[in-house]
C-alpha positions as a printed NumPy array, in Angstrom:
array([[-124.727,   77.62 ,  -34.592],
       [-122.246,   79.881,  -35.997],
       [-123.392,   83.151,  -37.607],
       [-122.497,   84.874,  -40.744],
       [-119.37 ,   86.365,  -39.215],
       [-118.188,   82.883,  -38.454],
       [-118.66 ,   81.965,  -42.092],
       [-116.901,   85.15 ,  -43.241],
       [-113.638,   84.176,  -41.309],
       [-113.104,   81.54 ,  -43.934],
       [-113.307,   83.803,  -47.058],
       [-109.876,   85.375,  -46.755],
       [-108.52 ,   86.092,  -50.195],
       [-111.649,   84.899,  -52.01 ],
       [-112.917,   88.23 ,  -53.251],
       [-109.47 ,   89.362,  -54.346],
       [-108.92 ,   86.127,  -56.164],
       [-112.285,   86.709,  -57.933],
       [-111.458,   90.126,  -59.066],
       [-108.168,   89.091,  -60.491],
       [-109.477,   86.126,  -62.172],
       [-112.246,   88.15 ,  -63.78 ],
       [-110.106,   90.934,  -64.862],
       [-107.748,   88.63 ,  -66.698],
       [-110.11 ,   86.004,  -67.805],
       [-107.948,   83.23 ,  -66.178],
       [-109.058,   80.321,  -64.014],
       [-108.211,   80.181,  -60.345],
       [-104.492,   79.197,  -59.648],
       [-103.696,   75.907,  -57.999],
       [-102.619,   77.934,  -54.898],
       [-105.935,   79.775,  -54.711],
       [-107.737,   76.559,  -54.946],
       [-105.693,   74.842,  -52.321],
       [-106.501,   77.885,  -50.081],
       [-110.114,   77.392,  -50.703],
       [-109.801,   73.606,  -49.81 ],
       [-107.862,   74.438,  -46.6  ],
       [-110.608,   77.063,  -45.444],
       [-113.189,   74.359,  -46.148],
       [-111.455,   71.812,  -43.977],
       [-111.024,   74.682,  -41.209],
       [-114.71 ,   75.637,  -41.553],
       [-115.927,   71.937,  -41.011],
       [-113.713,   71.599,  -37.976],
       [-115.342,   74.745,  -36.651],
       [-118.785,   73.117,  -37.168],
       [-120.305,   75.873,  -39.505],
       [-123.068,   74.594,  -41.679],
       [-122.12 ,   74.206,  -45.229],
       [-125.343,   76.106,  -46.295],
       [-124.107,   79.222,  -44.448],
       [-120.827,   78.934,  -45.937],
       [-122.006,   78.845,  -49.448],
       [-124.466,   81.648,  -48.912],
       [-121.532,   83.662,  -47.664],
       [-119.372,   82.921,  -50.779],
       [-122.328,   83.95 ,  -52.968],
       [-122.84 ,   87.142,  -51.158],
       [-119.152,   87.993,  -51.374],
       [-119.335,   87.45 ,  -55.017],
       [-122.134,   89.844,  -55.545],
       [-120.246,   92.586,  -53.599],
       [-117.376,   92.452,  -55.936],
       [-116.805,   96.056,  -57.414],
       [-116.661,   97.049,  -60.102],
       [-118.809,   94.032,  -61.098],
       [-117.04 ,   92.13 ,  -64.063],
       [-119.004,   90.417,  -66.574],
       [-121.039,   87.555,  -65.285],
       [-119.535,   84.786,  -67.424],
       [-116.017,   85.038,  -65.896],
       [-117.292,   85.729,  -62.34 ],
       [-119.62 ,   82.699,  -62.286],
       [-116.782,   80.467,  -63.564],
       [-114.416,   81.711,  -60.88 ],
       [-117.187,   81.342,  -58.218],
       [-117.87 ,   77.806,  -59.343],
       [-114.309,   76.902,  -59.163],
       [-113.827,   78.416,  -55.743],
       [-116.94 ,   76.934,  -54.145],
       [-116.254,   73.499,  -55.697],
       [-112.727,   73.509,  -54.011],
       [-114.008,   74.861,  -50.717],
       [-116.903,   72.231,  -50.572],
       [-114.143,   69.555,  -51.446],
       [-112.145,   70.556,  -48.514],
       [-115.042,   70.803,  -46.264],
       [-116.227,   67.237,  -47.231],
       [-112.778,   65.848,  -46.851],
       [-112.641,   67.151,  -43.225],
       [-116.056,   65.693,  -42.569],
       [-114.995,   62.361,  -43.866],
       [-111.922,   62.352,  -41.723],
       [-113.977,   63.226,  -38.729],
       [-116.312,   60.35 ,  -39.426],
       [-113.306,   57.844,  -39.826],
       [-111.912,   59.212,  -36.525],
       [-115.252,   58.597,  -34.837],
       [-115.765,   55.14 ,  -36.143],
       [-112.217,   54.237,  -34.991],
       [-112.863,   55.564,  -31.606],
       [-116.251,   53.789,  -31.486],
       [-114.696,   50.401,  -32.59 ],
       [-111.911,   50.772,  -29.918],
       [-114.52 ,   51.593,  -27.281],
       [-116.675,   48.572,  -28.303],
       [-113.603,   46.13 ,  -28.204],
       [-112.792,   47.277,  -24.649],
       [-116.286,   47.241,  -23.513],
       [-116.941,   43.724,  -24.756],
       [-113.591,   42.386,  -23.607],
       [-112.82 ,   44.412,  -20.575],
       [-109.515,   45.384,  -21.872],
       [-109.402,   48.918,  -20.428],
       [-109.471,   50.809,  -17.148],
       [-113.08 ,   50.466,  -15.924],
       [-113.24 ,   54.242,  -14.619],
       [-111.855,   55.48 ,  -18.02 ],
       [-114.254,   53.111,  -19.897],
       [-117.199,   54.586,  -18.015],
       [-116.052,   58.234,  -19.145],
       [-115.729,   57.171,  -22.778],
       [-119.13 ,   55.369,  -22.638],
       [-121.018,   58.689,  -22.077],
       [-119.825,   59.709,  -25.783],
       [-121.679,   56.651,  -27.076],
       [-124.931,   56.922,  -25.148],
       [-124.341,   54.531,  -22.226],
       [-124.103,   55.061,  -18.411],
       [-122.099,   52.225,  -17.14 ],
       [-122.934,   52.936,  -13.571],
       [-126.23 ,   51.302,  -14.35 ],
       [-126.993,   47.588,  -14.912],
       [-126.912,   46.336,  -18.433],
       [-127.676,   43.149,  -20.357],
       [-126.436,   41.992,  -23.718],
       [-128.067,   40.169,  -26.56 ],
       [-125.938,   38.483,  -29.441],
       [-127.445,   37.272,  -32.643],
       [-125.615,   34.783,  -34.9  ],
       [-126.859,   34.302,  -38.456],
       [-125.974,   32.175,  -41.437],
       [-123.326,   34.708,  -42.475],
       [-121.096,   37.091,  -40.704],
       [-122.153,   40.951,  -40.334],
       [-120.487,   44.027,  -40.082],
       [-121.694,   47.526,  -39.031],
       [-122.06 ,   48.614,  -42.628],
       [-124.227,   45.645,  -43.746],
       [-127.79 ,   46.325,  -44.703],
       [-129.087,   43.747,  -42.05 ],
       [-127.033,   45.582,  -39.213],
       [-128.4  ,   49.108,  -40.374],
       [-131.895,   47.842,  -40.73 ],
       [-132.017,   46.243,  -37.197],
       [-130.557,   49.368,  -35.637],
       [-132.945,   51.629,  -37.281],
       [-135.803,   49.439,  -36.259],
       [-134.742,   49.271,  -32.546],
       [-133.849,   52.992,  -32.379],
       [-137.256,   53.895,  -33.932],
       [-139.135,   51.815,  -31.483],
       [-137.227,   53.064,  -28.536],
       [-136.217,   56.557,  -29.212],
       [-134.12 ,   58.322,  -26.541],
       [-133.217,   55.081,  -24.945],
       [-129.547,   54.387,  -23.764],
       [-129.03 ,   51.689,  -26.314],
       [-125.771,   50.603,  -28.144],
       [-126.153,   48.445,  -31.363],
       [-123.022,   47.204,  -33.051],
       [-121.374,   44.125,  -34.461],
       [-118.46 ,   42.001,  -33.32 ],
       [-116.831,   38.918,  -34.875],
       [-119.659,   38.834,  -37.419],
       [-122.391,   38.725,  -34.885],
       [-125.063,   41.364,  -34.129],
       [-125.119,   42.883,  -30.635],
       [-127.459,   45.044,  -28.578],
       [-126.541,   46.502,  -25.111],
       [-129.308,   47.882,  -23.246],
       [-130.175,   48.949,  -19.631],
       [-130.939,   45.937,  -17.509],
       [-134.432,   47.204,  -16.422],
       [-135.567,   47.509,  -20.148],
       [-135.895,   43.941,  -21.171],
       [-138.35 ,   44.899,  -23.875],
       [-135.453,   46.409,  -25.808],
       [-133.582,   43.192,  -26.061],
       [-136.87 ,   41.085,  -26.681],
       [-137.463,   43.578,  -29.813],
       [-133.899,   43.243,  -30.89 ],
       [-133.994,   39.431,  -30.707],
       [-137.365,   39.498,  -32.765],
       [-135.831,   41.748,  -35.384],
       [-132.501,   39.904,  -35.668],
       [-134.124,   36.543,  -35.869],
       [-136.271,   37.823,  -38.815],
       [-133.599,   39.785,  -40.507],
       [-131.198,   36.87 ,  -40.376],
       [-133.554,   34.481,  -41.716],
       [-133.786,   32.325,  -38.791],
       [-130.551,   33.255,  -36.916],
       [-130.415,   32.435,  -33.138],
       [-130.211,   35.071,  -30.429],
       [-128.996,   34.697,  -26.876],
       [-129.457,   37.111,  -24.035],
       [-127.053,   37.285,  -20.987],
       [-128.213,   38.02 ,  -17.653],
       [-128.319,   41.772,  -16.152],
       [-125.057,   42.802,  -14.454],
       [-124.186,   45.994,  -12.651],
       [-121.273,   48.418,  -13.112],
       [-118.727,   49.001,  -15.876],
       [-117.8  ,   45.282,  -15.856],
       [-121.44 ,   44.169,  -16.221],
       [-121.487,   44.499,  -19.968],
       [-118.631,   42.153,  -20.713],
       [-120.001,   39.739,  -18.083],
       [-123.386,   39.645,  -19.728],
       [-121.793,   39.381,  -23.272],
       [-119.608,   36.395,  -22.101],
       [-122.823,   34.758,  -21.032],
       [-124.573,   35.305,  -24.311],
       [-121.707,   33.884,  -26.119],
       [-121.613,   30.823,  -23.957],
       [-125.394,   30.39 ,  -24.435],
       [-124.947,   30.415,  -28.163],
       [-122.163,   27.82 ,  -27.834],
       [-123.945,   25.541,  -25.481],
       [-127.068,   25.706,  -27.999],
       [-124.928,   24.522,  -30.7  ],
       [-123.222,   21.644,  -28.722],
       [-126.512,   20.618,  -27.156],
       [-128.671,   20.946,  -30.272],
       [-131.229,   23.159,  -28.381],
       [-134.196,   24.449,  -30.212],
       [-135.701,   27.929,  -30.138],
       [-134.68 ,   31.178,  -31.708],
       [-134.097,   32.986,  -28.372],
       [-132.061,   31.627,  -25.584],
       [-131.691,   33.009,  -22.138],
       [-128.337,   32.53 ,  -20.261],
       [-130.475,   32.413,  -16.98 ],
       [-132.237,   29.268,  -18.322],
       [-128.779,   27.493,  -19.088],
       [-126.833,   27.974,  -15.835],
       [-126.625,   24.289,  -15.3  ],
       [-124.531,   23.728,  -18.337],
       [-121.669,   25.883,  -17.389],
       [-121.724,   24.442,  -14.134],
       [-121.379,   20.975,  -15.398],
       [-118.597,   21.932,  -17.903],
       [-116.665,   24.018,  -15.307],
       [-114.465,   20.839,  -14.378],
       [-113.862,   19.584,  -17.704],
       [-111.575,   16.753,  -16.559],
       [-114.056,   15.592,  -14.071],
       [-116.794,   15.581,  -16.728],
       [-114.483,   13.789,  -19.24 ],
       [-113.933,   11.178,  -16.536],
       [-117.632,   10.708,  -15.902],
       [-118.432,   10.381,  -19.586],
       [-115.728,    7.887,  -20.31 ],
       [-116.538,    5.812,  -17.108],
       [-120.441,    5.623,  -17.698],
       [-120.667,    5.716,  -21.6  ],
       [-117.244,    4.264,  -22.553],
       [-118.597,    0.785,  -22.852],
       [-121.119,    1.902,  -25.559],
       [-118.263,    1.793,  -27.868],
       [-118.498,   -2.115,  -27.901],
       [-121.984,   -1.764,  -29.484],
       [-122.489,   -2.597,  -33.194],
       [-122.122,    0.632,  -35.   ],
       [-120.182,    2.426,  -32.056],
       [-121.397,    4.451,  -29.34 ],
       [-123.151,    7.16 ,  -31.328],
       [-126.581,    5.362,  -32.135],
       [-127.01 ,    4.434,  -28.44 ],
       [-125.886,    7.882,  -27.222],
       [-128.548,    9.494,  -29.618],
       [-131.068,    7.115,  -28.082],
       [-130.278,    8.233,  -24.628],
       [-130.574,   11.801,  -25.73 ],
       [-133.843,   11.407,  -27.412],
       [-135.105,    9.343,  -24.311],
       [-134.321,   12.153,  -21.949],
       [-135.314,   14.98 ,  -24.082],
       [-138.748,   13.329,  -24.388],
       [-139.31 ,   13.268,  -20.663],
       [-138.363,    9.548,  -20.676],
       [-141.507,    8.764,  -22.625],
       [-140.455,    5.795,  -24.794],
       [-143.106,    6.254,  -27.524],
       [-142.132,   10.004,  -28.069],
       [-138.459,    8.994,  -28.078],
       [-139.176,    6.425,  -30.67 ],
       [-141.022,    8.877,  -32.733],
       [-138.08 ,   11.347,  -32.683],
       [-135.593,    8.631,  -33.759],
       [-138.019,    7.165,  -36.458],
       [-137.936,    3.847,  -34.644],
       [-140.584,    1.341,  -33.542],
       [-141.241,    1.3  ,  -29.828],
       [-139.816,   -2.282,  -29.792],
       [-136.539,   -1.171,  -31.503],
       [-136.229,    1.47 ,  -28.859],
       [-136.744,   -0.837,  -25.912],
       [-134.105,   -2.971,  -27.369],
       [-131.639,   -0.097,  -27.547],
       [-132.402,    0.898,  -23.868],
       [-131.831,   -2.785,  -22.775],
       [-128.527,   -2.834,  -24.838],
       [-127.554,    0.364,  -23.01 ],
       [-128.313,   -1.345,  -19.725],
       [-126.401,   -4.529,  -20.55 ],
       [-123.265,   -2.501,  -21.609],
       [-123.115,    0.177,  -18.971],
       [-124.624,   -1.627,  -16.1  ],
       [-126.947,    1.375,  -15.762],
       [-130.802,    1.101,  -16.148],
       [-132.407,    4.179,  -17.861],
       [-135.684,    3.147,  -16.091],
       [-134.139,    3.388,  -12.684],
       [-134.282,    6.997,  -11.08 ],
       [-130.67 ,    6.983,   -9.752],
       [-129.193,    5.398,  -12.892],
       [-131.163,    7.655,  -14.887],
       [-129.706,   10.837,  -13.357],
       [-126.038,    9.43 ,  -13.845],
       [-126.884,    8.512,  -17.47 ],
       [-128.398,   11.84 ,  -18.237],
       [-125.62 ,   13.741,  -16.74 ],
       [-123.227,   11.804,  -18.633],
       [-125.213,   12.174,  -21.841],
       [-125.267,   15.965,  -21.377],
       [-121.465,   15.91 ,  -20.71 ],
       [-120.976,   13.91 ,  -23.944],
       [-122.813,   16.625,  -25.895],
       [-120.697,   19.383,  -24.157],
       [-117.588,   17.631,  -24.913],
       [-118.525,   16.456,  -28.381],
       [-118.033,   12.806,  -27.402],
       [-117.493,   10.373,  -28.874],
       [-114.721,   11.268,  -31.143],
       [-115.372,   10.823,  -34.968],
       [-113.497,    7.527,  -35.128],
       [-115.387,    6.153,  -32.269],
       [-118.352,    5.339,  -34.608]])
């Protein structure tokens, strides 16, 4: 911390201006005030505490000799200190804006991999991350978009950092979502973030990517978390917290989109011929498989009688030639039903 001598470096011309202003009864000139503002900016850039600077100003005012009447002196000191503090705060605000811009640029590069990884690792040190380690990313999506300055984002950040002081954690927002980056060997951090985010967003959903090593590990885990949120939306998955490791089968199925589209159309296309289109029978298949192929549970989920459900399953068998009760046919139908949800099939005009 800078001492008194450091503060005194920013008092040049101050005492002389006080003496002259008090002798003539005038206010400080525009030039004298601008000089005080400029010194305030330089003092902030030097990192000198504001309290020490104000104390130095008051001490310098007391040393003015011969001491003029207190009224003019106090008025001049008030003007000078006010201008000095204005310059000091202006420099601080500018430094904060520059820091925020640098942080946002770093976060964009970190999450999208749009920078040299070696340089990215160097910059990460400034923001509390060591990218040589393995990391995992949690992403929370709520009913509304969030930004860094929102009370929800600030509240979650405060809660997580208070629970895990000294940890190498990065909390931020991106594209309206809440994000937490934590070392891979600390799953308790992401679990706590998920709990707080789910509560703070009034039921929002959180996805956690797998742990990956090195500077590129963060973007890999982040993309997995985003994909998990997308899959959950398409598949109608329940649960507030999703783990990408539990959903690996879905990206595999969707990897060859054309092959999946061909399977869906070949297996389920005949359902379009049903009264009401393909949608009611596809929903029947989905409920049947999601209930573990237990007809009574599937009927309950669809608010149907067991007899009505049996009729629908028979209709599916008739139209597709695949029997949901047959193990081999069941696998084909279930894979096609999953693909239909991933591809948002059938199209709206198909029923």
